[in-house]
C-alpha positions in Angstrom: 0.9 -18.0 36.5 -0.6 -15.0 34.8 -0.7 -15.1 31.0 1.3 -12.0 29.9 -0.8 -11.9 26.7 -4.2 -11.9 28.4 -6.1 -8.7 27.8 -9.2 -9.6 29.7 -10.8 -6.6 31.3 -9.0 -4.2 29.1 -10.4 -1.9 26.4 -8.9 -1.0 23.1 -9.5 1.5 20.3 -8.3 0.9 16.8 -8.5 3.4 14.0 -8.7 2.4 10.3 -10.6 -0.7 11.7 -12.9 -1.3 8.8 -10.7 -3.7 6.8 -7.1 -4.9 6.3 -4.7 -4.5 9.1 -7.1 -2.6 11.3 -9.8 -5.2 11.2 -7.2 -8.0 11.8 -5.9 -6.0 14.9 -9.4 -5.7 16.3 -9.9 -9.5 16.0 -6.5 -10.2 17.5 -7.1 -8.0 20.5 -10.6 -9.4 21.0 -9.2 -12.9 20.8 -6.9 -12.0 23.7 -9.8 -10.8 25.8 -10.1 -7.1 25.1 -13.2 -5.0 24.5 -12.7 -3.2 21.2 -13.9 0.1 19.7 -13.6 -0.1 15.9 -13.1 3.4 14.4 -13.2 4.1 10.7 -14.1 6.8 8.3 -16.6 4.3 6.8 -19.2 3.7 9.5 -20.5 0.6 7.7 -17.1 -1.0 7.7 -16.6 -0.2 11.4 -19.9 -1.9 12.1 -18.8 -5.0 10.1 -15.7 -5.3 12.2 -17.6 -4.7 15.4 -19.9 -7.5 14.5 -17.0 -9.8 14.0 -15.7 -8.8 17.4 -19.1 -9.5 18.9 -19.0 -13.0 17.4 -15.9 -13.7 19.5 -18.0 -12.8 22.6 -16.3 -9.5 23.3 -17.8 -6.1 24.0 -17.6 -3.9 21.0 -18.4 -0.5 19.7 -18.4 0.9 16.2 -17.5 4.6 15.7 -17.2 6.8 12.7 -14.5 9.4 12.7 -12.0 11.2 10.4 -8.7 11.1 12.2 -7.7 14.3 10.6 -10.5 16.1 12.4 -9.5 17.1 16.0 -13.1 17.2 17.3 -14.0 13.9 15.8 -10.9 12.2 17.2 -11.5 13.6 20.7 -15.2 12.6 20.5 -14.4 9.0 19.4 -11.8 8.4 22.2 -14.2 10.0 24.8 -17.1 7.8 23.5 -14.9 4.6 23.8 -13.7 5.4 27.3 -17.2 6.3 28.4 -18.7 3.1 26.9 -16.1 0.7 28.4 -15.3 2.7 31.5 -11.6 2.8 30.6 -9.1 2.8 27.7 -6.0 0.7 28.0 -4.8 0.3 24.3 -4.8 2.6 21.3 -3.7 1.4 17.9 -3.4 4.2 15.5 -3.6 2.6 12.1 -5.7 4.8 9.8 -3.8 6.0 6.8 -4.2 7.0 3.1 -1.7 6.9 0.2 -0.4 9.6 -2.1 0.9 8.8 -5.5 2.3 12.0 -7.1 5.9 12.7 -7.6 7.0 15.8 -5.8 7.4 18.1 -8.9 3.8 17.3 -10.0 2.2 17.0 -6.5 -0.6 19.4 -5.7 -0.2 21.0 -2.3 -3.6 19.7 -1.5 -2.4 16.1 -1.8 0.5 16.7 0.5 -1.7 18.4 3.1 -4.4 15.6 3.0 -2.0 12.7 3.2 0.0 14.3 6.1 -3.2 15.4 7.8 -4.4 11.8 8.0 -1.1 9.9 8.3 0.8 12.1 10.6 -1.4 14.7 12.2 -4.1 12.1 12.7 -1.7 9.9 14.6 -0.7 12.9 16.7 -4.3 13.7 17.5 -5.0 10.1 18.4 -1.9 9.8 20.6 -2.8 13.0 22.4 -6.4 11.8 23.1 -5.1 8.4 24.3 -2.5 10.0 26.5 -5.0 12.3 28.2 -7.2 9.2 29.1 -4.3 6.9 30.1 -2.2 9.3 32.2 -4.6 9.5 35.2 -4.7 5.7 35.3 -0.9 5.4 35.0 -1.2 2.6 32.4 -1.5 2.3 28.7 -0.3 0.9 25.4 -0.1 3.1 22.3 0.9 1.4 19.0 1.4 3.5 15.9 1.4 2.2 12.4 4.4 3.5 10.5 5.7 1.8 7.3 8.9 0.5 5.7 8.4 3.6 3.5 9.7 5.6 6.4 13.1 3.8 6.1 13.5 2.9 2.5 12.5 4.2 -0.9 9.0 3.2 -1.8 7.8 4.6 -5.2 4.4 3.1 -4.9 3.7 5.0 -1.7 4.6 8.5 -2.7 6.6 11.2 -1.0 3.9 12.5 1.2 3.1 9.1 2.6 6.8 8.3 3.1 7.4 11.6 4.9 4.4 11.2 7.1 5.3 7.6 8.1 8.9 8.8 9.0 7.2 11.5 11.1 5.2 8.8 12.9 8.5 7.2 13.9 9.8 10.4 15.3 6.6 11.1 17.2 6.6 7.6 18.6 10.1 7.9 19.9 9.6 11.3 21.5 6.2 10.4 23.0 7.6 7.2 24.4 10.0 9.2 26.6 7.3 11.6 27.7 4.9 8.9 28.8 7.1 6.1 30.1 7.1 7.6 33.6 3.3 7.4 33.6 3.2 3.7 32.9 2.4 4.1 29.2 4.5 2.5 26.5 4.5 3.9 22.9 5.9 1.8 20.0 5.5 1.6 16.3 5.1 -1.2 13.7 6.5 -0.9 10.2 4.6 -3.2 7.9 6.1 -4.2 4.6 4.1 -5.2 1.5 0.9 -6.6 3.1 -2.0 -8.4 1.5 -4.5 -5.8 2.4 -7.5 -4.7 0.3 -5.7 -1.5 -0.5 -2.7 -3.3 -2.0 -5.0 -5.7 -3.9 -6.9 -2.8 -5.3 -3.7 -1.0 -6.5 -1.8 -4.0 -8.0 -2.4 -6.7 -10.5 -1.2 -10.3 -10.1 2.1 -9.5 -11.7 2.7 -6.5 -9.5 2.0 -8.5 -6.4 4.4 -11.2 -7.6 7.0 -8.6 -8.0 6.5 -7.3 -4.5 6.6 -10.8 -3.1 9.9 -11.5 -4.9 11.5 -8.6 -3.0 11.1 -10.5 0.3 13.4 -13.3 1.2 10.3 -15.1 2.5 9.1 -15.0 -1.1 5.6 -13.8 -0.2 3.5 -10.9 0.9 2.9 -10.3 4.6 -0.5 -11.2 5.9 -2.6 -8.7 7.9 -2.8 -11.2 10.8 1.0 -11.3 11.1 1.0 -7.5 11.6 -1.9 -7.9 14.0 0.0 -10.5 16.1 3.0 -8.1 16.4 0.7 -5.3 17.6 -0.9 -7.7 20.0 2.5 -8.3 21.6 3.2 -4.6 21.9 -0.2 -4.0 23.3 0.1 -6.7 26.0 1.7 -6.8 29.4 4.4 -9.0 27.8 5.9 -5.9 26.2 6.1 -3.8 29.4 9.8 -3.0 28.8 9.5 -2.3 25.1 9.7 1.5 24.8 10.0 3.7 21.7 10.7 0.9 19.3 9.9 0.6 15.6 9.3 -3.1 14.8 9.6 -4.0 11.1 7.4 -6.8 9.8 8.2 -7.1 6.1 9.4 -10.6 5.3 13.0 -9.3 5.1 12.5 -6.7 2.4 14.4 -3.9 4.1 17.3 -6.0 5.3 17.7 -7.5 1.8 17.7 -3.9 0.4 16.7 -4.9 -3.1 19.7 -7.2 -3.6 17.9 -10.4 -2.7 17.8 -13.0 -5.5 15.9 -16.2 -4.7 17.9 -18.2 -7.3 21.2 -17.5 -5.5 19.9 -19.2 -2.3 18.2 -22.3 -3.7 
C-alpha cells in the first residue's frame, strides 16, 4: 500500500525558510522524501536550512529572494523548477510584522507589511500556479495567522489585514486551481515558539501568551510544520480552500479560558 504521506520524487519550495516555521517546514518535507528549495531574504539563513536538509540526504537548494519583488519571486521559482526538474509543493511562509496603531502608522509601514505578507503570497501563488498547471498537480500552502480571525494587538493592523487577505486569496485560488489538480489551503498558526516571538517577548510575556491557550503552552514550529506536511501530501487530496488553525485552543477559548476553572 502506498504511503499517502510519502513525498519521494517531489520537489518543494518554501519561503521564509531561514528559521522558525519555515526552517521546520523544510525539514518536515525533506523528512518525507521531498527535495527542497529554501528561499529567504537572508541568503546565509537559507544556506543554513539547505545544509540541514542535505544532512537528511535530500536534494536541496538555497535561494535569496525578497517575496515583495516580482522579478525575484519569479526568478526563485524558475530556478527551483529548473534545478529539480519540477515543482510540486509551494509553502508561502515569508512574513514581517507591523506594530503601529492605525492613527500613528506611517503609510510606508502599511505598504511594506502588506507588500510582503499579502502581495508576496500572491506573487508566490501565481508563480507556483504557472509551473503546476501544465503538470496538472500541485500543493500550495499559505501561512495566514490567528490574527486574521481575532484581535491580536501584538501583531498590528497591517499584519492582521494582510493575513485576512491571505485567507481570502487562498479560498478564491483554491476554486480556480482545483480543476487543474492543484489544492490550495492555509494554516493559521497561533502563538508559536519562533525566533521572532522570542525576540519580541520576555519570559513573562511568553508565559502570558501560553496562558491564553487551553493547552497551557506555546505552539512549537514543528507542530505547524507537521500540519503543513499533511496539506502538502497526497493524503490531503480532497482538502480544498481550508484554513487550518493550529493555536493550542486560543481562538476557540476566545480569551475566556481560565486554567484554574478546569483543574
